[in-house]
N, C-alpha and C positions, 0 to 999 in steps of 0.2 A: 494450579495457578502458574502462569508463565510471565516473567518480568518483561516489561517494555520500557526501554529508556534510551535517551539520546547518548551520544558518545561521551560527553563531558559529565553526565549524571545529574544535570540540573533538572531536566524533565524526567519524571518517573511515573509509570502506570503499570497495570497488571491486567492479565486476561483472567477472568473468573470462570469457573465451571468448565463444562465440556459441551461439545456439540459438533455438528458437521464442520468440516474445514477443508480447504484445498492447499496443497503445497505445490507451488508452480515456479518454474523459471520462465520469465517473460522476456522476449527479445524485441518487443515493439519499439518503434522509433520514439514514441512519447515517453516510455519509461526511461529510455536512454537520455532523452532530452531533459527530463526532471533531474536526473542525477548530475548532468552537466550544468544545468541552471544553478544548482546549489554548489557547484565546484566539488562534487563528491563522486565523480565517476570512478576514480581509482578504488575507493572503498565500497562502492555499490555495485559496479558492473563487472561481470567476468570478462575474459579475453575477447569474447565475441559480442559483448554488449548486453548480456542477459543479467537480469536482476531477479533474485529469489524472493518470492512473495508468499505469504501465508494469508489466505482469505478466511476470515471469521466473522461472526455476527458482531456489529458494533456494540450491541447491548452487553457483551461480555467485557468490554473495555472499562476500566476504572482508573481514574487519575489519582495519583498519590501525592505528587509535588511538582511544582514548576509549570502548572497548567498555563500560566501567563506567558510562557515561552513558546507555546504552540502557535504556529503560523500556517497560512494556506496560500498556495499559488495555483494558478490555472495557466496552462500553456496558451489558451485562447479563451475567448468569451464562451465558447460552447464546450470547453474541455472539462475533464474530471477535476475534482478537488484533490490537490496533492498536499498533504499535511507534512510539516517538518518542524523541528525544534529550532527556533531562531537563534538560540544561544550558541549553537555550534554547527548549524545547518545539517543536522542529521535527518535524512528522509525517515519519516515515520510510516506513512501509508497513503493509499489512494481510496477515494469514495466517489460515488456518483453524487450529483447535485440533489437528486430526489431522495429524501429520507426514507421513502418506502422501498428503496433498494438498499436495505440496511446491512450491507457487508462492508468490511474494510479490508483492503489488501495490505497487510503489514509488511513493510520492506525489511529484509533480513538484518539491515544495519541497526535496527532497534531491538532486535531479539537476541536471546542468549544462544550462541552457536553450539555450546556444549549440551543444550537440552532440546535442540531442534528435532532429532530423530525420536527421542523419548516422547515428547509432547505432541509432535505432529506426524510422526511415522516417517518411514524411509521412501515411500513412493512419491516421486516428484514428477509432475506433468511438465512437458516442454511445449510452449506455445509461441506463436507469432515468429516462427523461425525465418520467414522471408526477409525480415529486417536484421537478422543477425549479421555481424560484421565478418568479413572474410569467407574463405572456402576451405573445406566443405562446410556447408550449413549444418547445424545440429539437426537431428531427426526429431520431428514432432511426435509427441506421444501423450496419451492420457486426456485428450481434450473432451471426449464424451463423458468420462468420469467427473471431470471438473464441472461440466455443465449440469449433470445430474445432482451432484452434491450442492451446487449453487442454488438450483431450483428448490432442493429440500430445505436449505438454509433460509431462503427467501420465503417460502411457504410457511415454515414454522414461525418465523418472525411476524409475518402478516396475520396468521391465524391467532397467535397469542397476543399480538399487539406489542410485542417486545421492541419493535422498531422505534417506538416512542421513547425508549430507554437509552437512546444513543447520547453519549456525552458530547458529541460533535455538533448536534443540531439543537436549536431551541424548540419551545412548544409550538411555534408557528411553522416549523419545518425549514427555517433558514439556518445556514451555518452559523455557529456561535461566533465565529471570527470571519471578518470580511476578507474574502480572497483578493490577492493581488494578481492581476492578469499581466503576463509578460507582454512587453511591447513587441512589435514586429521584428525589431533589431535583436532584442534579447532572445526571442524564439529562434531566429535564423542562427544566432551564435550557439544556442543550446543544441540545435539540430546538426551542427557541423561537427563531425567526429574527426579525431586526429588521424 
């Protein structure tokens, strides 16, 4: 079991069981914009704009307290669902809109840093380096392994039907919380880096 919680401790959850997972540092412009939109870039992004993410099956996530603090934003109408704790704006994770894509990319800000290596291993893939800030860009690595583990995670969830056990989506497949979509001005501000 790995704890999942916001910085102020009002929202608490846990990851149960074991299963395929990916540990990734993502440098994409959208992950950077998510952190900036919440005014959490300093806590979330490394010096080149990377955020560490652990991808796991949503069905492993169990809420313990403060579920009412969970909020969702989208950078655009077609963007991913980006979950955060509204009490202190801690980024929690990213999901697709389709519940049959049943993984969540948990942002490191809600995970226990002392247990990351023990619970998720020391191999960290590096992706979307073209959007990294500054030069030289980080070297991409581990993308194929990430894809293979993601396929395994998705296939297992679809085969067992465990995708229906996501605490983030209701029985009809809609997000339990209505996402707020950033305005064009908010998105432009979030995409602007210092």
